[in-house]
Structure formats: structure tokens, C-alpha cells
MOPAC internal coordinates of N, CA, C and O (Angstrom, degrees):
PM7 1SCF
backbone

  N    0.0000 0     0.00 0     0.00 0    0    0    0
  C    1.4684 1     0.00 0     0.00 0    1    0    0
  C    1.5332 1   109.31 1     0.00 0    2    1    0
  O    1.2310 1   119.75 1   -53.51 1    3    2    1
  N    1.3363 1   118.08 1   126.49 1    3    2    1
  C    1.4684 1   120.07 1  -179.45 1    5    3    2
  C    1.5235 1   111.66 1   -66.27 1    6    5    3
  O    1.2310 1   121.29 1   -35.71 1    7    6    5
  N    1.3001 1   115.13 1   144.29 1    7    6    5
  C    1.4569 1   120.60 1   178.73 1    9    7    6
  C    1.5253 1   109.40 1  -110.31 1   10    9    7
  O    1.2310 1   121.27 1   -25.81 1   11   10    9
  N    1.3186 1   115.18 1   154.19 1   11   10    9
  C    1.4680 1   120.29 1   177.60 1   13   11   10
  C    1.5251 1   108.10 1   -82.09 1   14   13   11
  O    1.2310 1   120.71 1   -52.21 1   15   14   13
  N    1.3109 1   116.26 1   127.79 1   15   14   13
  C    1.4538 1   121.07 1   177.95 1   17   15   14
  C    1.5181 1   110.76 1  -122.32 1   18   17   15
  O    1.2310 1   121.07 1   -28.88 1   19   18   17
  N    1.3055 1   115.57 1   151.12 1   19   18   17
  C    1.4633 1   120.58 1   177.64 1   21   19   18
  C    1.5247 1   108.36 1   -98.45 1   22   21   19
  O    1.2310 1   120.76 1   -53.98 1   23   22   21
  N    1.3069 1   116.15 1   126.02 1   23   22   21
  C    1.4643 1   120.66 1  -178.52 1   25   23   22
  C    1.5182 1   110.32 1  -124.91 1   26   25   23
  O    1.2310 1   121.40 1   -16.41 1   27   26   25
  N    1.3257 1   114.92 1   163.59 1   27   26   25
  C    1.4529 1   120.66 1   179.13 1   29   27   26
  C    1.5233 1   109.13 1  -128.01 1   30   29   27
  O    1.2310 1   121.18 1   -44.35 1   31   30   29
  N    1.3332 1   115.36 1   135.65 1   31   30   29
  C    1.4629 1   120.85 1   175.58 1   33   31   30
  C    1.5256 1   107.75 1  -122.51 1   34   33   31
  O    1.2310 1   120.68 1   -36.06 1   35   34   33
  N    1.3155 1   116.31 1   143.94 1   35   34   33
  C    1.4579 1   121.11 1   177.05 1   37   35   34
  C    1.5206 1   109.07 1  -105.82 1   38   37   35
  O    1.2310 1   121.00 1   -53.52 1   39   38   37
  N    1.3126 1   115.70 1   126.48 1   39   38   37
  C    1.4595 1   121.68 1   179.35 1   41   39   38
  C    1.5170 1   108.99 1  -111.86 1   42   41   39
  O    1.2310 1   121.39 1   -46.08 1   43   42   41
  N    1.3264 1   114.95 1   133.92 1   43   42   41
  C    1.4584 1   120.10 1   179.03 1   45   43   42
  C    1.5273 1   108.69 1   -95.81 1   46   45   43
  O    1.2310 1   120.61 1   -46.02 1   47   46   45
  N    1.3236 1   116.43 1   133.98 1   47   46   45
  C    1.4624 1   119.69 1   177.15 1   49   47   46
  C    1.5206 1   109.74 1  -142.25 1   50   49   47
  O    1.2310 1   120.92 1   -17.29 1   51   50   49
  N    1.3099 1   115.84 1   162.71 1   51   50   49
  C    1.4583 1   121.86 1  -178.63 1   53   51   50
  C    1.5222 1   108.83 1  -101.58 1   54   53   51
  O    1.2310 1   121.02 1   -59.00 1   55   54   53
  N    1.3243 1   115.65 1   121.00 1   55   54   53
  C    1.4616 1   121.30 1  -179.77 1   57   55   54
  C    1.5266 1   108.49 1  -103.25 1   58   57   55
  O    1.2310 1   120.71 1   -57.37 1   59   58   57
  N    1.3335 1   116.26 1   122.63 1   59   58   57
  C    1.4671 1   120.91 1  -179.52 1   61   59   58
  C    1.5201 1   110.23 1  -121.80 1   62   61   59
  O    1.2310 1   121.03 1   -35.60 1   63   62   61
  N    1.3151 1   115.64 1   144.40 1   63   62   61
  C    1.4574 1   119.27 1   173.35 1   65   63   62
  C    1.5158 1   108.42 1  -140.20 1   66   65   63
  O    1.2310 1   121.40 1   -26.82 1   67   66   65
  N    1.2917 1   114.92 1   153.18 1   67   66   65
  C    1.4570 1   121.81 1   179.62 1   69   67   66
  C    1.5188 1   108.45 1  -107.44 1   70   69   67
  O    1.2310 1   120.96 1   -49.75 1   71   70   69
  N    1.3295 1   115.78 1   130.25 1   71   70   69
  C    1.4563 1   119.57 1   177.72 1   73   71   70
  C    1.5142 1   108.74 1  -116.03 1   74   73   71
  O    1.2310 1   121.21 1   -40.01 1   75   74   73
  N    1.3146 1   115.29 1   139.99 1   75   74   73
  C    1.4578 1   121.88 1  -179.56 1   77   75   74
  C    1.5196 1   108.57 1   -87.47 1   78   77   75
  O    1.2310 1   120.06 1   -54.44 1   79   78   77
  N    1.3195 1   117.50 1   125.56 1   79   78   77
  C    1.4619 1   120.27 1  -179.91 1   81   79   78
  C    1.5200 1   111.28 1   -74.93 1   82   81   79
  O    1.2310 1   120.29 1   158.87 1   83   82   81
  N    1.3148 1   117.05 1   -21.13 1   83   82   81
  C    1.4627 1   121.43 1   173.49 1   85   83   82
  C    1.5221 1   107.19 1  -110.32 1   86   85   83
  O    1.2310 1   120.62 1   -67.78 1   87   86   85
  N    1.3267 1   116.42 1   112.22 1   87   86   85
  C    1.4621 1   120.24 1  -173.89 1   89   87   86
  C    1.5285 1   112.25 1   -64.19 1   90   89   87
  O    1.2310 1   120.01 1   145.79 1   91   90   89
  N    1.3185 1   117.59 1   -34.21 1   91   90   89
  C    1.4616 1   120.13 1  -177.10 1   93   91   90
  C    1.5190 1   109.88 1  -125.12 1   94   93   91
  O    1.2310 1   120.66 1   -16.08 1   95   94   93
  N    1.3066 1   116.35 1   163.92 1   95   94   93
  C    1.4596 1   121.08 1   177.41 1   97   95   94
  C    1.5100 1   113.03 1    73.22 1   98   97   95
  O    1.2310 1   120.49 1  -144.96 1   99   98   97
  N    1.3283 1   116.67 1    35.04 1   99   98   97
  C    1.4628 1   120.54 1   179.79 1  101   99   98
  C    1.5242 1   110.20 1   -69.63 1  102  101   99
  O    1.2310 1   120.77 1   -54.54 1  103  102  101
  N    1.3044 1   116.13 1   125.46 1  103  102  101
  C    1.4648 1   120.16 1   177.55 1  105  103  102
  C    1.5157 1   108.19 1  -119.54 1  106  105  103
  O    1.2310 1   120.06 1   -41.87 1  107  106  105
  N    1.3247 1   117.48 1   138.13 1  107  106  105
  C    1.4616 1   122.03 1  -176.89 1  109  107  106
  C    1.5211 1   111.89 1   -63.94 1  110  109  107
  O    1.2310 1   120.05 1   155.29 1  111  110  109
  N    1.3149 1   117.50 1   -24.71 1  111  110  109
  C    1.4683 1   120.32 1  -179.44 1  113  111  110
  C    1.5282 1   110.31 1   -67.02 1  114  113  111
  O    1.2310 1   120.37 1   139.33 1  115  114  113
  N    1.3234 1   116.90 1   -40.67 1  115  114  113
  C    1.4690 1   121.57 1  -177.03 1  117  115  114
  C    1.5265 1   112.36 1  -100.38 1  118  117  115
  O    1.2310 1   120.20 1  -161.92 1  119  118  117
  N    1.3100 1   117.22 1    18.08 1  119  118  117
  C    1.4610 1   120.45 1  -173.94 1  121  119  118
  C    1.5289 1   112.45 1   -57.82 1  122  121  119
  O    1.2310 1   120.16 1   134.20 1  123  122  121
  N    1.3323 1   117.30 1   -45.80 1  123  122  121
  C    1.4586 1   120.57 1  -176.48 1  125  123  122
  C    1.5142 1   113.60 1   -65.10 1  126  125  123
  O    1.2310 1   119.87 1   151.06 1  127  126  125
  N    1.3205 1   117.85 1   -28.94 1  127  126  125
  C    1.4664 1   120.98 1  -177.14 1  129  127  126
  C    1.5248 1   111.86 1   -79.20 1  130  129  127
  O    1.2310 1   120.35 1   151.11 1  131  130  129
  N    1.3355 1   116.93 1   -28.89 1  131  130  129
  C    1.4607 1   119.91 1  -172.47 1  133  131  130
  C    1.5260 1   113.85 1   -99.46 1  134  133  131
  O    1.2310 1   120.33 1   179.22 1  135  134  133
  N    1.3237 1   116.98 1    -0.78 1  135  134  133
  C    1.4589 1   119.29 1  -178.68 1  137  135  134
  C    1.5214 1   111.10 1  -100.44 1  138  137  135
  O    1.2310 1   121.58 1   -37.23 1  139  138  137
  N    1.3330 1   114.58 1   142.77 1  139  138  137
  C    1.4532 1   120.99 1   175.21 1  141  139  138
  C    1.5211 1   108.12 1  -122.13 1  142  141  139
  O    1.2310 1   120.29 1   -45.07 1  143  142  141
  N    1.3251 1   117.06 1   134.93 1  143  142  141
  C    1.4634 1   121.12 1  -179.95 1  145  143  142
  C    1.5190 1   108.68 1  -100.06 1  146  145  143
  O    1.2310 1   121.02 1   -49.12 1  147  146  145
  N    1.3357 1   115.65 1   130.88 1  147  146  145
  C    1.4602 1   121.53 1   176.20 1  149  147  146
  C    1.5233 1   107.97 1  -123.09 1  150  149  147
  O    1.2310 1   120.34 1   -55.98 1  151  150  149
  N    1.3383 1   116.95 1   124.02 1  151  150  149
  C    1.4655 1   121.35 1  -179.34 1  153  151  150
  C    1.5216 1   109.71 1  -122.49 1  154  153  151
  O    1.2310 1   121.09 1   -33.29 1  155  154  153
  N    1.3230 1   115.51 1   146.71 1  155  154  153
  C    1.4611 1   120.34 1   175.41 1  157  155  154
  C    1.5211 1   109.35 1  -149.92 1  158  157  155
  O    1.2310 1   121.13 1   -28.98 1  159  158  157
  N    1.3315 1   115.44 1   151.02 1  159  158  157
  C    1.4601 1   120.95 1   177.94 1  161  159  158
  C    1.5249 1   109.36 1   -73.41 1  162  161  159
  O    1.2310 1   120.76 1   -41.81 1  163  162  161
  N    1.3058 1   116.15 1   138.19 1  163  162  161
  C    1.4625 1   122.48 1   177.10 1  165  163  162
  C    1.5246 1   108.36 1  -128.67 1  166  165  163
  O    1.2310 1   121.14 1   -21.63 1  167  166  165
  N    1.3200 1   115.42 1   158.37 1  167  166  165
  C    1.4613 1   120.77 1   175.03 1  169  167  166
  C    1.5248 1   108.78 1  -117.76 1  170  169  167
  O    1.2310 1   120.89 1   -43.22 1  171  170  169
  N    1.3264 1   115.91 1   136.78 1  171  170  169
  C    1.4572 1   121.93 1   179.00 1  173  171  170
  C    1.5216 1   107.95 1  -120.42 1  174  173  171
  O    1.2310 1   120.49 1   -55.90 1  175  174  173
  N    1.3311 1   116.67 1   124.10 1  175  174  173
  C    1.4640 1   120.75 1   177.48 1  177  175  174
  C    1.5203 1   109.05 1   -91.14 1  178  177  175
  O    1.2310 1   121.07 1   -49.78 1  179  178  177
  N    1.3310 1   115.55 1   130.22 1  179  178  177
  C    1.4612 1   121.61 1  -178.90 1  181  179  178
  C    1.5233 1   108.30 1  -121.76 1  182  181  179
  O    1.2310 1   120.89 1   -50.97 1  183  182  181
  N    1.3303 1   115.90 1   129.03 1  183  182  181
  C    1.4599 1   120.53 1   176.94 1  185  183  182
  C    1.5340 1   108.29 1   -95.55 1  186  185  183
  O    1.2310 1   120.72 1   -39.38 1  187  186  185
  N    1.3356 1   116.24 1   140.62 1  187  186  185
  C    1.4627 1   119.45 1   178.41 1  189  187  186
  C    1.5271 1   109.52 1  -150.37 1  190  189  187
  O    1.2310 1   121.04 1   -21.68 1  191  190  189
  N    1.3138 1   115.61 1   158.32 1  191  190  189
  C    1.4644 1   121.68 1   178.26 1  193  191  190
  C    1.5184 1   110.01 1   -88.16 1  194  193  191
  O    1.2310 1   121.26 1   -37.46 1  195  194  193
  N    1.3202 1   115.19 1   142.54 1  195  194  193
  C    1.4557 1   121.52 1   176.56 1  197  195  194
  C    1.5274 1   106.92 1  -117.61 1  198  197  195
  O    1.2310 1   120.73 1   -51.23 1  199  198  197
  N    1.3327 1   116.20 1   128.77 1  199  198  197
  C    1.4603 1   120.76 1  -174.15 1  201  199  198
  C    1.5203 1   113.47 1  -108.28 1  202  201  199
  O    1.2310 1   119.49 1  -154.77 1  203  202  201
  N    1.3075 1   118.58 1    25.23 1  203  202  201
  C    1.4591 1   118.07 1  -179.46 1  205  203  202
  C    1.5082 1   110.67 1  -179.53 1  206  205  203
  O    1.2310 1   121.50 1    35.51 1  207  206  205
  N    1.3161 1   114.73 1  -144.49 1  207  206  205
  C    1.4552 1   120.35 1  -179.52 1  209  207  206
  C    1.5239 1   110.23 1   -67.24 1  210  209  207
  O    1.2310 1   120.22 1   -35.69 1  211  210  209
  N    1.3361 1   117.18 1   144.31 1  211  210  209
  C    1.4749 1   119.65 1   178.54 1  213  211  210
  C    1.5243 1   111.14 1   -61.11 1  214  213  211
  O    1.2310 1   120.55 1   -42.36 1  215  214  213
  N    1.3062 1   116.56 1   137.64 1  215  214  213
  C    1.4672 1   122.17 1   178.38 1  217  215  214
  C    1.5168 1   108.40 1  -126.97 1  218  217  215
  O    1.2310 1   121.20 1   -29.30 1  219  218  217
  N    1.3157 1   115.30 1   150.70 1  219  218  217
  C    1.4627 1   119.78 1   175.25 1  221  219  218
  C    1.5188 1   109.17 1   -76.77 1  222  221  219
  O    1.2310 1   120.76 1   -41.59 1  223  222  221
  N    1.3302 1   116.15 1   138.41 1  223  222  221
  C    1.4688 1   119.76 1   176.60 1  225  223  222
  C    1.5012 1   109.99 1   -82.77 1  226  225  223
  O    1.2310 1   120.10 1   180.00 1  227  226  225

């Protein structure tokens, strides 16, 4: 009889944020010129139930 098991999977995702080079006086007209995008790889651990034989994700 299969048993319920708790498993963990790691998912890789890209995390991006925009930083304003001018801290104050942000104007929507010049928004594209004053923003810098910084991205980095992140890992997210996800827990899930397994109801049978182990399978590859």
C-alpha cells in the first residue's frame, strides 16, 4: 500500500528589481532614464506530498 511522503523540490527563478538612481524628485517623464534593473538567480524550496513511488520532476 503506498504511503504519503513529504518531499521538497527546489525551483530556480530570476528575481529582478528596479532601483532609482535619483532617490527624490522622481518624474514619470524621465522614469526610464533614472531606473536601473538588477537581476539575480534565486532558489525557492517547495514542499509537496508524494502519494506513491518517487518520480522525477
